C-alpha positions as CSV (number, residue, x, y, z in Angstrom):
1,X,-15.1,28.8,-10.4
2,X,-12.1,28.6,-8.1
3,X,-8.8,30.3,-9.0
4,X,-6.5,27.8,-10.8
5,X,-2.9,27.8,-9.5
6,X,-0.3,27.3,-12.2
7,X,3.4,26.5,-11.5
8,X,5.4,28.2,-14.2
9,X,8.7,26.3,-14.9
10,X,11.5,27.5,-17.2
11,X,14.6,29.7,-17.6
12,X,14.1,33.1,-15.9
13,X,13.3,35.0,-19.2
14,X,10.7,32.4,-20.2
15,X,9.1,32.5,-16.8
16,X,8.9,36.3,-16.9
17,X,7.4,36.1,-20.4
18,X,4.7,33.7,-19.1
19,X,3.9,35.8,-16.1
20,X,3.3,38.8,-18.3
21,X,0.7,36.8,-20.2
22,X,-0.9,35.5,-16.9
23,X,-1.2,39.0,-15.6
24,X,-3.7,39.7,-18.5
25,X,-5.8,36.6,-17.7
26,X,-8.5,36.1,-15.1
27,X,-9.0,33.0,-12.9
28,X,-5.2,32.1,-12.8
29,X,-2.7,32.6,-10.1
30,X,1.0,31.7,-10.8
31,X,3.9,30.5,-8.8
32,X,7.1,31.2,-10.8
33,X,10.0,28.7,-10.6
34,X,13.0,29.5,-12.8
35,X,16.1,27.2,-13.2
36,X,19.5,27.2,-14.7
37,X,19.6,23.6,-15.7
38,X,16.7,21.4,-16.9
39,X,17.7,18.7,-14.3
40,X,16.5,21.1,-11.6
41,X,12.9,20.5,-12.7
42,X,12.5,17.3,-10.7
43,X,13.5,18.8,-7.3
44,X,11.4,22.0,-7.9
45,X,8.3,19.9,-8.6
46,X,8.9,17.6,-5.7
47,X,9.2,20.5,-3.3
48,X,6.3,22.7,-4.5
49,X,3.8,20.4,-6.2
50,X,1.4,20.6,-3.2
51,X,0.8,24.3,-4.0
52,X,0.0,23.8,-7.7
53,X,-3.0,22.5,-9.8
54,X,-1.1,22.3,-13.1
55,X,2.4,23.0,-14.4
56,X,3.3,25.2,-17.4
57,X,6.7,24.3,-19.0
58,X,8.6,26.6,-21.2
59,X,8.9,24.0,-23.9
60,X,8.8,20.3,-24.7
61,X,12.3,19.6,-23.4
62,X,11.7,20.3,-19.7
63,X,8.3,18.8,-20.0
64,X,9.7,15.6,-21.4
65,X,12.3,15.5,-18.7
66,X,9.6,15.7,-16.0
67,X,7.6,12.9,-17.7
68,X,10.6,10.7,-18.2
69,X,11.7,11.0,-14.5
70,X,8.1,10.2,-13.4
71,X,7.8,13.4,-11.3
72,X,4.5,14.2,-13.1
73,X,2.0,12.5,-15.4
74,X,0.8,13.9,-18.7
75,X,-2.4,15.0,-16.9
76,X,-0.5,17.4,-14.6
77,X,1.2,19.7,-17.1
78,X,1.7,21.0,-20.6
79,X,4.1,23.3,-22.5
80,X,3.8,26.3,-24.7
81,X,4.5,25.2,-28.3
82,X,7.6,26.5,-30.0
83,X,6.9,25.8,-33.7
84,X,4.8,28.1,-35.9
85,X,5.1,31.9,-35.1
86,X,7.8,31.3,-32.5
87,X,10.1,29.6,-35.0
88,X,9.3,31.9,-37.8
89,X,10.2,34.9,-35.7
90,X,13.7,33.4,-35.1
91,X,14.1,32.7,-38.8
92,X,13.2,36.3,-39.6
93,X,15.9,37.5,-37.2
94,X,18.5,35.3,-38.9
95,X,17.5,36.7,-42.3
96,X,17.9,40.3,-40.9
97,X,21.2,39.6,-39.3
98,X,22.8,37.6,-42.2
99,X,21.3,39.7,-44.9
100,X,20.2,36.6,-46.9
101,X,18.2,33.4,-46.4
102,X,20.3,30.9,-44.6
103,X,19.3,27.5,-46.0
104,X,21.4,25.1,-43.7
105,X,20.4,25.2,-40.0
106,X,20.8,22.8,-37.2
107,X,17.7,22.5,-35.0
108,X,16.7,20.7,-31.8
109,X,13.4,20.0,-29.9
110,X,11.0,20.9,-32.7
111,X,9.9,17.7,-34.5
112,X,10.0,17.2,-38.3
113,X,6.2,17.1,-38.4
114,X,6.1,20.8,-37.5
115,X,8.4,21.8,-40.4
116,X,6.1,21.0,-43.3
117,X,4.9,24.5,-44.0
118,X,5.7,26.1,-47.4
119,X,7.7,28.9,-45.8
120,X,10.2,26.4,-44.4
121,X,10.7,24.2,-47.4
122,X,13.6,26.3,-48.7
123,X,15.6,25.5,-45.6
124,X,17.3,22.2,-44.9
125,X,17.1,21.6,-41.1
126,X,19.6,19.2,-39.6
127,X,17.7,17.8,-36.6
128,X,18.8,16.2,-33.4
129,X,17.5,12.6,-33.5
130,X,15.8,13.1,-30.2
131,X,13.2,15.5,-31.6
132,X,11.1,16.8,-28.7
133,X,12.2,14.0,-26.3
134,X,14.7,14.6,-23.5
135,X,18.4,13.9,-23.9
136,X,21.2,15.4,-21.9
137,X,21.9,18.9,-23.2
138,X,25.6,18.2,-23.5
139,X,24.8,15.7,-26.3
140,X,22.6,18.3,-28.1
141,X,25.4,20.9,-27.8
142,X,27.9,18.5,-29.4
143,X,25.4,17.8,-32.3
144,X,25.1,21.5,-33.1
145,X,28.9,22.1,-32.7
146,X,29.7,19.2,-35.0
147,X,27.4,20.3,-37.7
148,X,28.8,23.8,-37.6
149,X,32.5,22.6,-37.5
150,X,31.9,20.3,-40.5
151,X,30.4,23.2,-42.5
152,X,27.0,21.5,-42.8
153,X,25.3,24.4,-41.2
154,X,25.8,28.2,-40.9
155,X,23.8,28.7,-37.7
156,X,22.2,26.7,-34.9
157,X,18.7,27.2,-33.6
158,X,17.9,25.8,-30.2
159,X,14.9,25.8,-27.8
160,X,17.0,25.0,-24.8
161,X,18.5,27.8,-22.7
162,X,21.5,25.8,-21.5
163,X,22.3,24.8,-25.0
164,X,22.1,28.4,-26.2
165,X,24.5,29.6,-23.4
166,X,27.1,26.9,-24.2
167,X,27.0,27.4,-28.0
168,X,27.2,31.2,-27.5
169,X,30.3,30.7,-25.3
170,X,31.9,28.5,-27.9
171,X,31.4,31.1,-30.6
172,X,28.8,29.2,-32.6
173,X,26.2,31.4,-34.3
174,X,23.1,30.4,-32.3
175,X,19.5,31.7,-31.9
176,X,17.0,30.6,-29.3
177,X,13.3,29.9,-29.9
178,X,11.1,31.2,-27.0
179,X,7.3,30.7,-26.8
180,X,5.1,33.4,-28.4
181,X,2.4,35.1,-26.4
182,X,-0.3,33.3,-28.2
183,X,1.3,29.9,-27.6
184,X,1.6,30.6,-23.9
185,X,-2.0,31.8,-23.7
186,X,-3.3,28.7,-25.5
187,X,-1.3,26.4,-23.1
188,X,-2.7,28.3,-20.1
189,X,-6.3,28.0,-21.4
190,X,-5.8,24.3,-21.8
191,X,-4.3,23.9,-18.3
192,X,-7.1,26.0,-16.8
193,X,-9.8,23.9,-18.4
194,X,-8.1,20.7,-17.4
195,X,-7.8,21.9,-13.8
196,X,-11.6,22.7,-13.8
197,X,-12.3,19.2,-15.2
198,X,-10.2,17.5,-12.6
199,X,-11.9,19.6,-9.8
200,X,-15.3,18.7,-11.1
201,X,-14.4,15.0,-11.4
202,X,-13.5,14.8,-7.8
203,X,-17.0,15.9,-6.9
204,X,-18.7,13.3,-9.1
205,X,-20.9,10.7,-7.5
206,X,-19.6,7.2,-7.0
207,X,-21.5,4.1,-5.7
208,X,-19.4,1.2,-4.6
209,X,-21.5,-1.9,-4.4
210,X,-20.9,-5.3,-2.8
211,X,-23.2,-8.1,-3.8
212,X,-23.4,-11.5,-2.0
213,X,-23.8,-14.4,-4.4
214,X,-26.0,-16.8,-2.4
215,X,-26.4,-20.5,-2.9
216,X,-29.6,-21.4,-4.6
217,X,-31.4,-22.4,-1.4
218,X,-30.7,-19.0,0.1
219,X,-31.7,-17.2,-3.0
220,X,-35.1,-18.9,-2.8
221,X,-35.7,-17.2,0.6
222,X,-34.3,-19.5,3.3
223,X,-31.3,-17.8,5.0
224,X,-29.6,-20.1,7.6
225,X,-28.4,-18.6,10.9
226,X,-24.8,-19.4,9.8
227,X,-25.2,-17.3,6.7
228,X,-26.7,-14.4,8.7
229,X,-23.7,-14.5,11.0
230,X,-21.4,-14.5,8.0
231,X,-23.3,-11.4,6.7
232,X,-22.7,-9.6,10.0
233,X,-19.0,-10.1,9.6
234,X,-19.2,-8.8,6.0
235,X,-21.4,-5.9,7.2
236,X,-18.7,-4.8,9.6
237,X,-16.0,-4.9,6.9
238,X,-18.1,-2.9,4.5
239,X,-18.9,-0.4,7.2
240,X,-15.1,0.1,7.8
241,X,-14.6,0.7,4.1
242,X,-17.5,3.1,4.0
243,X,-15.8,5.1,6.8
244,X,-12.5,5.1,4.9
245,X,-14.1,6.6,1.7
246,X,-16.1,9.1,3.7
247,X,-19.3,7.5,2.4
248,X,-22.7,6.4,3.5
249,X,-23.5,2.7,3.6
250,X,-27.0,1.3,2.8
251,X,-28.0,-2.3,2.8
252,X,-30.4,-2.7,0.0
253,X,-31.6,-6.2,0.8
254,X,-30.9,-9.5,-0.9
255,X,-27.2,-9.3,0.1
256,X,-26.5,-6.0,-1.6
257,X,-24.6,-3.2,0.2
258,X,-24.1,0.2,-1.4
259,X,-21.6,2.9,-0.4
260,X,-22.4,6.4,-1.6
261,X,-19.4,8.6,-1.9
262,X,-17.5,11.0,-4.2
263,X,-14.9,10.3,-6.8
264,X,-12.3,12.3,-4.9
265,X,-12.7,10.1,-1.8
266,X,-12.9,6.8,-3.6
267,X,-10.0,7.5,-5.9
268,X,-7.7,8.1,-2.8
269,X,-8.9,4.9,-1.3
270,X,-8.3,2.9,-4.5
271,X,-4.9,4.5,-5.0
272,X,-3.7,3.8,-1.5
273,X,-5.3,0.3,-0.9
274,X,-5.4,-2.8,-2.9
275,X,-9.2,-3.3,-3.3
276,X,-8.6,-6.8,-4.6
277,X,-6.8,-7.7,-1.4
278,X,-9.5,-6.0,0.7
279,X,-12.3,-7.9,-1.1
280,X,-10.4,-11.2,-0.9
281,X,-10.1,-10.6,2.9
282,X,-13.8,-9.8,3.2
283,X,-14.7,-13.0,1.3
284,X,-12.3,-15.1,3.4
285,X,-13.3,-13.7,6.8
286,X,-17.0,-13.9,6.1
287,X,-16.9,-17.2,4.1
288,X,-19.3,-15.6,1.5
289,X,-18.9,-15.4,-2.3
290,X,-19.1,-11.7,-3.3
291,X,-18.7,-9.5,-6.3
292,X,-18.0,-5.8,-6.5
293,X,-19.2,-3.1,-8.8
294,X,-18.2,0.6,-8.9
295,X,-20.3,3.1,-10.8
296,X,-19.1,6.7,-11.5
297,X,-21.6,9.3,-12.6
298,X,-22.5,12.9,-13.0
299,X,-25.6,12.2,-10.9
300,X,-26.6,9.6,-8.4
301,X,-29.0,8.1,-10.9
302,X,-26.2,7.8,-13.5
303,X,-23.8,6.3,-10.9
304,X,-26.5,3.7,-10.0
305,X,-27.0,2.8,-13.6
306,X,-23.3,2.3,-14.1
307,X,-23.1,0.2,-10.9
308,X,-25.8,-2.2,-12.3
309,X,-23.8,-2.5,-15.5
310,X,-20.6,-3.2,-13.5
311,X,-22.5,-5.9,-11.5
312,X,-23.5,-7.6,-14.8
313,X,-19.8,-7.9,-15.9
314,X,-18.3,-8.8,-12.5
315,X,-17.1,-12.4,-12.4
316,X,-17.3,-12.8,-16.2
317,X,-14.3,-14.7,-17.7
318,X,-12.8,-11.6,-19.3
319,X,-13.1,-9.6,-16.0
320,X,-12.3,-10.3,-12.4
321,X,-15.0,-9.9,-9.7
322,X,-14.3,-6.2,-9.3
323,X,-15.6,-4.1,-12.2
324,X,-15.7,-0.3,-12.6
325,X,-17.9,1.6,-15.1
326,X,-16.8,5.2,-15.4
327,X,-18.7,8.3,-16.5
328,X,-17.8,7.6,-20.1
329,X,-19.6,4.2,-19.8
330,X,-16.3,2.3,-20.1
331,X,-16.3,-1.1,-18.5
332,X,-13.0,-1.8,-16.8
333,X,-11.5,-4.3,-14.4
334,X,-10.3,-2.2,-11.5
335,X,-6.7,-3.2,-12.4
336,X,-7.1,-1.4,-15.7
337,X,-8.0,1.9,-14.1
338,X,-5.3,4.4,-13.2
339,X,-6.0,6.3,-10.1
340,X,-4.5,9.8,-9.5
341,X,-1.6,9.9,-7.1
342,X,-1.7,12.2,-4.1
343,X,0.7,15.1,-4.8
344,X,3.1,14.5,-1.9
345,X,5.5,17.4,-0.9
346,X,9.1,16.6,-0.2
347,X,10.3,18.6,2.8
348,X,14.0,19.3,2.4
349,X,14.5,22.5,4.4
350,X,16.8,21.7,7.3
351,X,15.2,24.4,9.5
352,X,11.7,23.0,9.0
353,X,12.9,19.4,9.7
354,X,14.6,20.5,12.9
355,X,11.4,22.3,14.1
356,X,9.2,19.4,13.2
357,X,11.5,17.0,15.2
358,X,10.6,19.0,18.3
359,X,6.9,18.2,17.8
360,X,4.7,15.1,17.4
361,X,4.6,15.6,13.6
362,X,6.9,13.8,11.2
363,X,7.7,15.1,7.6
364,X,5.7,12.2,6.0
365,X,2.6,13.1,8.0
366,X,2.9,16.8,7.2
367,X,3.4,15.9,3.5
368,X,0.2,13.9,3.6
369,X,-1.7,16.8,5.2
370,X,-0.6,19.1,2.4
371,X,-1.4,16.5,-0.2
372,X,-4.9,16.1,1.1
373,X,-5.5,19.8,1.3
374,X,-4.5,20.1,-2.3
375,X,-6.7,17.1,-3.3
376,X,-9.8,18.4,-1.5
377,X,-9.1,22.0,-2.5
378,X,-9.6,23.0,1.1
379,X,-7.1,24.7,3.4
380,X,-9.5,25.4,6.3
381,X,-10.6,22.5,8.5
382,X,-11.5,21.3,11.9
383,X,-9.8,18.6,14.0
384,X,-12.7,16.3,13.2
385,X,-12.1,16.7,9.4
386,X,-8.3,16.1,9.9
387,X,-9.0,13.0,12.0
388,X,-11.0,11.6,9.1
389,X,-8.4,12.4,6.5
390,X,-5.6,10.8,8.6
391,X,-7.7,8.0,10.0
392,X,-6.7,9.1,13.5
393,X,-8.6,10.0,16.6
394,X,-10.0,13.5,16.9
395,X,-7.8,14.1,20.0
396,X,-4.7,13.2,18.0
397,X,-5.8,15.5,15.1
398,X,-6.3,18.3,17.5
399,X,-2.8,17.9,18.9
400,X,-1.4,18.0,15.3
401,X,-3.2,21.3,14.6
402,X,-2.0,22.8,17.8
403,X,1.6,21.8,16.9
404,X,1.2,23.2,13.4
405,X,-0.1,26.5,14.9
406,X,2.9,26.6,17.2
407,X,5.4,26.5,14.3
408,X,3.5,28.9,12.1
409,X,2.0,26.4,9.7
410,X,-1.6,26.9,10.9
411,X,-3.7,29.6,12.4
412,X,-7.2,29.7,13.9
413,X,-9.6,31.5,11.6
414,X,-12.9,30.9,13.3
415,X,-15.2,28.5,15.1
416,X,-17.7,26.0,13.7
417,X,-21.0,26.3,15.6
418,X,-24.5,24.8,15.1
419,X,-23.6,21.5,16.7
420,X,-24.1,20.3,20.3
421,X,-21.2,20.8,22.6
422,X,-18.4,23.3,22.5
423,X,-17.8,25.0,19.1
424,X,-15.0,23.4,17.1
425,X,-12.0,25.6,16.1
426,X,-11.4,26.1,12.4
427,X,-7.8,26.2,11.4
428,X,-6.3,27.4,8.2
429,X,-3.2,25.5,7.0
430,X,-0.4,27.8,5.8
431,X,2.4,27.1,3.3
432,X,6.0,27.0,4.7
433,X,7.6,30.4,4.0
């Protein structure tokens, strides 16, 4: 199994705590990213996401902020839980410091559903209405301050570093909940397994099938020359699509065309292109009525079985003419399926932007290269492979690699032999320092 790269996000002390746990685990490499304010999460992820398989957040508050701003999806990260032993540890410290059981406490971030244990029933928690969802921390600070000033509470308990700092500065008795070692380890185990699952899914088999629906006369065996010319136009369009998904096209006969590829390649195509528009163009240009099925599977046989099921539903009233059947045997119109976004890098460093301007590479192009490296889990490639990724000529791709080498973003690590002609240079793409 490949090493899983985890981006660790949180206040400095929480990040250090997570790194201590990661040091004890195998198969995980961490990139630490600490911040002072939760709002920094968005820019951190945008600048560094191309390096990371999954994100570990210090708690639900920064995680919710990342979800709410759309910078990640729920499939790209998780957080270490703060209820349970983490909260009980704080309550024990309050008891030790006060010398008695404080029974009026203001609390944020931890939802009411996590406060039902018998040990906590003697305490009345005054909770911020937002629960574990993101709200500006200034509003949460004012909630704790108000409860304390009114005499409703004797102490505040927060899970947010910025809130803790501000209440501390105001003289409000405040304690902070930080993730326990076991909660961090459980979150890491979850992220590791999900990263393996995503990696495996990209390598699953996919068969994309295009089926010509002939008039009855053609179906009985007579194929007019006009229809054969129309099929040639369709054949060229499908061949182009096959090239774009790095697939192999086979004409089965009877107007059926199959493209064999992998989920990683097909998902990129479906995410970046409107397949409905593409199929409509194929039908309009060829003048043929067609339907499309997409079958995912753990094996080629399973993908083929799912493709046949998809063909059976394509064109039915409750579906459009493009139907997908995934590895869970779910039958979906292609519009109902969410396809993973490429993890684009945002290049903001002025020095790098200036160096790129001197070359033939623009920041958007470089961002895409890093995104594809992350997607395919491959940082060593030839000009031929890069040309396919970028849908450019091999000559253009070779010039890009030479330019990347010139600015220190690539280096030659070997040659690919075994083919006719001169050996192809193999480049390793490096992260900006």
